[in-house]
N, C-alpha and C positions, 0 to 999 in steps of 0.2 A: 769249187766244191764239187765233188763228183755226186753221181745219184747215190752211191752207197753210203758215203758221208751225210747227206741230206737225210736218208732214211734212218740212219743211227742217231742222228741229231734230233729228229722228230721223236723216234722212240723214247729218247731220254728225256725229252720234253713233257711227254705224257705219262712217263713211268710213275711218278709220284701220285697222280690222280688214279692210275690203274691200281696201284699197291693198296692205296686207302679204299678203293672200291672193293677189294678182295678182303682186307682186313676189317673193315667196319661191321659187316654184319657179325662176324664172330665177337668182336669187342661188345656190341650191342646186346648179344645174347649173354655175354658173360656179367656185364653190368645191370643189365634191366631185365634178364630172365627170358624165357622163351616166349614167343609170340611175335606180333607185328606182321609187316608185309612178307610174302615169300622172298626167299634168299635171292634169286635171279632178278626179281624185280628191285630189290635194295641194292644190289651190285650195280645195275644198270642206271638208277638214279645218282648213286654215288660217283660213278664214272662221268656221267654227263655233268653234274654240277661241279665235279673237280677239274674236268676240261674248261668249263666256264670260268672258274675263278683263274686257272693258270693263263689262259689267254686273256683275260682282264688285266691281271697283273702285268703280263708282256706289253699290252698296249698302253696302260696307264702309268708304268714304270720306265718303259723303253728298253728293257732286257729282262731276260728270265732269270730265275734263281735267287730272287730276294727272299730274305726271311719273313718280311711281312706277307708276301704272297703266300709261303708254306702255312703261316699262322693263320690267313684267312681260309686256305684248305681245310686245316684241321678243324676249325671252329665251324665252317660250314657243313662238313661230315659230321660232327658230333650233332649239330643241331638237327640235321636231316635224320639222322638215326634215332634221335630222341623223338622227332616228329612221327616217324615211320611206326614206331613203337607206341604212339599215343601216349607219351609222357606226361601230358598235362591231366590225364585221367586217372593216374595212379595216387 
């Protein structure tokens, strides 16, 4: 595997987490209304949590791209967005 192929493979590995990090603050505002943490902080929390989920899925299941890992990514992102909006106090 060349260096270019490795970089492309790593980019495609982290792409779902980065896409969720960009889209979840918009979805949180649409579902829960304005408020919560600032957008940049929410995006960085989603990116960090998403990368942790993808790496955990890779380590625990032996290869990436399983639907259970993506399901855990979506559930964790939705829960984190709810927590950053203080959903329990509504």
